[in-house]
Structure formats: C-alpha cells, structure tokens
N, C-alpha and C positions, 0 to 999 in steps of 0.2 A: 549366317547365323551369327553374333559374340555369346559366350559367354566368358564368367569373371572370375576366374577362379581365386579364394583369401583366407588366408590358413595362420592362421598369428599362435603364438607362441610365447615363454618366456623371455626373452633374447628379440626376433622379429613380427616385421608382416609379412609372409612374402604373396603378392599379386600379382597374376596371368589372364594375356587378353588370349582370351582359344576363339580367332576366326577363321568359322566355315570349316574348321575341325583343323586347323592350323596353328600352334603360336604364333600369334601374333607384335606381343609388348606382354616381358616379364620384368616386375620392380621389391627390390628389398628391398626394405628401410629397415632402419635398427633403436631396439625402444629403446637405447641411453642420447640419441644423436637425434630431440626433436627436430621434425621438419618447421620454417620456418616459413615455407612461398604462400604467397594469397593469405596472407594470413594482417588484419589489423590493426599498430596500434591508433595510440595518442603518445609521440613523445617530447623529445627536447629536449636542442635541440643544442652540443657540448661546446661544440668549437669548428673556429673553422681552418677553409685548411681553402687557399688562396689558391695559390697552382697551382690544385688542382682542382677546380674550380668546385670546392666538395665541402659536404658537413657533412660532419658528425655528432651520427640522434643515439640520443640515448629513447633504447622502445624496453627495455627493464626485462631483457635480458643479459645469460654471458657477456657477449661481445658488444658497446655502440656495434648500429648498420650505418653507411654509404650510403649518400647522398651527393648526383650529378645535379645542377644545375638545368641538365638540359630531361632533371627528372621534376625539378619545382617549375621552372616553366611553361602556361599550357601552352595542352596539343599544338600545333603549329597546323600540323597536316594529318586527316583521318588516317593516310595513307602510309608513311613515314613518320607523323611524329612529331620529335624536334630534334633527327638524322643531321637531318644537314643543316639545321638554319646553325649559323656564325654566331656564339655568343661571346664572345673575344671579349666587346665592348661593356657585356654587363657582367659590372661586381659581387659577385654572389654575396657579399657584406649589404650589399642594400637589398639584399631580399630578404632574403634572414637573418637574424640576428642566435648569437650564442644566450640561453634558460630562454628562447619562448617556444611557445606551448606549439607546433608541429601535426599533423594528418594523415600518413603514411602506411603502407602495404610492401610490402613483403616482396620483392619481383625477380633474386636471385638469393641462392641461402646458401651457409656461410660453411666458409672450402678454404680448410688449411689453420692459418693464428689470422684467417678475415675472415672476417665478420659480414651479416647479409647485408647483401646492395636493397636499398627502399627507393621506393617514390611517388608522391604523389599527386600521382596521374588511377587514382581505384578504381577498379574491376570490381563488379562481383556475378563472378560466370550462374547465368540458368543449365539450363541445358538443353535453352532456344534461342540464350538469347542472350548477349552479356553488357546488363548497365554499368555505365558511366554517370556519377556523378557530379563532374567537372569538367565530361565534355559535353557542347555537342553538338559532334556528329553522326551521322546516322552511319553503318555502314557493313557492307555487305557481307559472308563469308562467297570464295572466290574462286569453288568449289559451290556453288550451282550457278549454272553455268547458262540460264532459255532468259531471256530478257524479260518475257514475258514475268516474270516467277518471283523475280526480282522485285521488280518497280508494284509489284502486287501487296510484295512484300514490308520492303518503304514506304509505299500509305498504306499501310493497314495499322505500324509502327510512328505515325504522323501520328493519324487518328486520338490517339491510346498514346500516348509522352510527352511528359510536361517541358516548351522548348528549351528550361536551362536546364539536359540534360542529355546524353550522350546516351548511342548502341552500339553492339557491332551484333547481326543477324548472327544466325549460325549455321550452318546443312545442316541443323536437322530441327531447321523452321524451315526445309522445307517441306509445298503444301499440308502443311499444317494453317486450318479455319483459325479468326479472329480471336473466339474464345480463348484457344488453348495459350495465342497468345500473353490478349490482353490481362488473363489472371497471372504469367507467368512472373507480364515488367509487373504488373500491380504487387505481384510478392516478393518480389528486388524494389520500390521503391515505399513497401511497408516497414523490409533491411534496409534498407540507408533510413531508418525513420529512425529507427531503431537502434542504429551506430549517433548516432546525433545523440540523442536523448544524452549514450553514456558519454558520451563527452560533452556536457550539460553540468554528465551528475561525480564526472569525471574533477573539472577545471572547476567548480563549485567546492570540492573537500581538498585539494590540493595537490589530490593522486595519481599526476605524471611520475613516471611514462605509466603505460595503462594499454594493456591488451584490447582490441571494443574487439576485436572477430576470430573464429576458430578459422578459418576451410577446410577442418577432418583432414586433412597432410593428404598422404598419395591415396587410402582408398574414399575418400570421398572426392580427391578430382575425377576417381576415372569411373566410378560408381552417375557420377552428374553427368561425363565427358559422354561416356557407350545407354543412361538410360535410355536413351530416345532413336535410341541407332541401329535396330536390330538383336535386342536385350531381349534373346531366351534366357536363360537360369543363374544364378550369384549362385558358388558351389564354396557354405565357407562355418571354419569349426565356430567365427564371433556372434557367440546369442546378442552380440549387441545391435549390428546393423541391424537385426529388425525390428528393434524400437529407432535406429534416429532415422530409419528411408523406410514411415510401412505407406506407397504407397508401391512399394516395390515388396508381397508384405507376396503374396504369392509367385515372382518368382528369387523366389532365394529360398533355398533346403536345403538347412546344418546339415552335416555328414563333422566327421569325424578327421580325417587325414584326404582334403578335398586336391591335392595335390594329387592325385594320384588319378584324379580320373582325365588326365596327360599324361599319359605309360612316355611321354617324350621329353619331360622339363625330368627325372632321375636321368637324360641323357646331354644334355643340356652345355656347352663348354663356345666360352667364349673365347674360338680362338686364332692367333695370330693369323693362318690359313686356314682356306677356306675353298676344298674343290669344289667342284660343282659337276655335271653330270656328264659331257659332255668329254670331261678327261683333266683340260683347265683349271683355270683354279684361281684366286683373292689375296691378295692379302690386305691388316689395316693397322695402319697404325699413326692409334694419334696421339696428337702433340699439345703442349703448352695450347702453341697458335694455331694446331688446321691439326684434320683426318688426312692426310696420304692415303690410299686403294690405288693398290694398284693390280693390272691383271694379266696373267699370263698365259701363253696360248697352251703350257708342257704339253705334257703328252696326244696332243688334237694336233694333226696337222692334216686332216679331214679328205677325203673321196676323190675332190672337184680341186678345180683354183687354189689358190690360197685368195683373190680376198675371200672370195667369198666359206673361205675359210674363218678365217678378221671375222667375218662378219660378224658370222654363226656365237664363236667364244668371247663377243663383241652382247651380244645378244643377250647370250642370257646368265654372265657375271650381272649386262643390268641389273636382271632379277634380284639377283643375289643381291645386290649391292644393296634396290632398294626397303630390302626381309630383313636383311640383316643390322643396316643407318639404324633404323626401326625396331625392331629388339636388341642395339643394344643405345636405342634410344643419341644415338653422337649430333652433339650441335658444333652450328658453329661455321668452319669453314672444311666445305672439306671441299678434297683437287683429287680426280677423278683419271689415272693416266690406263688412259687400255689402250691398245696392244695397234701398234697408227698403222690410218687410217689411206689408204693416198686420194677417196674419191672423196666430194665431199658431197655427195647424195649418200653417201653412209654414213657421212655424223652428223646427218639432219636424223639417219634413220632410228643413227643409234640416241637421241637426245631426246629426239618426241620417242623415242621409246622408256628415256626414264622418267621421262612425266610420268606415263602410262603407269606404271610401273608405283612414285608415290602415291599414288589418288588416294588407293587407302589411308594413308597418314594420319594423322589424328592432324599431327602440328603445320605450321607452313612453312614451305618450301617451296626454293626458290633455285630451276636449273637454270644457270644458266649460258654463254656458247666457249664451243673452244677459245683457246686461247693459241698463240705463233705455234706455242707450242708442244701443242694437237693437247691440251690438259683438260680435263671440264669443270669446269670450275661448278656448285650448288654451294646453299648456305639454309642452313633448314633451323629452325627455336628446339633448345632441350621442351620438351615434355617434363617435364618436371630440371627447373633453374641446380646448374649444381656451386 
C-alpha cells in the first residue's frame, strides 16, 4: 500500500511517497521557484536560431522557452517519437516564423540561466491514460505484460477514442473496466475542448502569450499518478487538497505535521557513499553528462569462493541502486561499474535482477547491456524534469 505525505509551509512544500512502509520517493519544491513542467501555453515565437534548429518562444514567464525542431514536427513513432529522425534537410524557419502563435507544453523546467524546454507534443495526464490531442498513436505501458490484457485495453480505447487523437494507456488501467476508462477519456477530451476555447478567446483579444492549463506542479502530478495505485492515505496540512481532489476526500487526512508520520524522513541524507548490509558500498556521482555509480566490496570478503562473494555484493548493490535512483529521481544516462564478474551467466543474473528491482519505479527505465569494459548502461527519465 502507498501513502503520500504532503507538508506545506511558507517557504516550500515537501512530498514523500511511502511504499509498503519504506520511503520510495521524496521531492521538495521551493514556493519562490515556480515549477512549470506540464503547463500548457499559447506562446509567441520570438526568434529563430538556425544553427541550433531551435526557436525561442515567449510563454509569458520570466524567461523565454526553447523549442527544438524535433519537438515541433509530428511524432514519427509511438515509441521513440522523433529521436532518430534526420531533420538536417528541414529548416525550422520554414515551419514556424517570428511572431507566430503556437500552443506548447513545458517538458523540462528552467535550469540555472536556461529557460524552460517546450514541445508541441501536448499530453494531458489522467490516472488511467495520457491523452495526446496532436497524435494518432495508441500505445500501452510496457509494465502491462499479459498480451490478452494489452489487446483488451487497446480494443476498449479504439471503441471510445475519436480517430484524430492518441492515447497512452497507463499501468493503472490494467484490469479496469470499459466504463472507468471511458469516463476518464471523455473527461480529458472535455478538458482539451476547454483549452481550445481559451485559445480562440486569447487570439481574438490579442492577449498572447498566456497560460492555458496549469498542471498543479509536484502535488498534482504525484496525486494523479498514485491515485489508482494502491493509495491508502494522503496525510497533509494543506486543506486545499481536499477541495482540489474531492474524489479522494475519504483518503485525505489533515494533520499538523504529516512528515512525522514517517520517522525515517528525519534521518534521510543523500550521501555520496551508501553502505550495504553485507559490508560493501556504492558511491553515486552525478555530473552534467551522466551519473556514475561504483560498487565496492569493502569489508565483505565472503565465506566461500571469490565469484560467489562478488555475485552477492553485486546483487545487494543492484537493489540499493534501484532504490537510490528512484529516491533521488536520477535521470539521463546512468553507468554502473559493478565488481568484475568473470562469468557471463553472473552478468546476466545481475542485469535480470536489476531490471526486476526497477519494476516499481514509476518512471521509464531502460537497462541496456554490459559494455566491453564491463559497465552496465541504464537510462531513466526524471519524474520531474530538471
């Protein structure tokens, strides 16, 4: 069962996700630093940067946002989007012009001196599905494994969804009936129709740039994502949440200091070195380009042969790595340097086990193969863009 703790004060809000009695995720949002990810705007193109295949868009916030040509073109694939598309022969100034009004969504928040990254690939998140008004793909969460269930869900969506729209079927839709899915899809289509109505009014009055939709930041995303995922209780001192999510009223409990419901929160420290129960440890070093994780046997020497000792440390490290990556919301490229394993069967065991350990991660995680240097490559998408 999952519990969400939300504590708000004058300066910030802290959200913690407790999964089966253990801290699984924790986020802190400064009230002075507005989180824009997920917000939708009617923006105005300011200038084109041909050398970057990009443009700057005024969205009405403090800094202009950046949009790349791959975030303007319609998606070529429901799996990879435009990631592998060759856009070298397409000129961005032939697609959009300075002064043009475009509907964009923030995909990555402002960072340091950089403005937000935006896309024309609009997505509206529901508990069971993600609605995509500018796509025609119907795709399904990879975490739904049964082929019969995949086909059932796709059939339901095709019967409900108008052909001009696209949908991502979320893991939470598994085993849900047609009525529940239909209700949410219709709700999201209605929301999109409301947004379109705002677009026309803003254009007619010449009031762009303007915000069309507010994603409710960290709190909204966490609640929407977990509302259908064995959610037991939401403990919070923020009374507004009951008004914003009346359908969850029975699960919301207002208390003065919700973070005290989980004592381990007071002890949490994101140290570089994390000790394992067996006596080994891992180190985590985040850089601009990637995150490097090193596994060390340290005090653990084992009671039998070396290979069994190495495998035991690497297995325990795999579980801790999956836990720490989720807890710290580490994204991008992750390189893990396990203790060297001579047998390919042992490397396969570790790869399979770390995939299993990442199964509870709500974000998209890909575990690739071991490189020739014995490094394991992993990619993960941030829950919240950085």
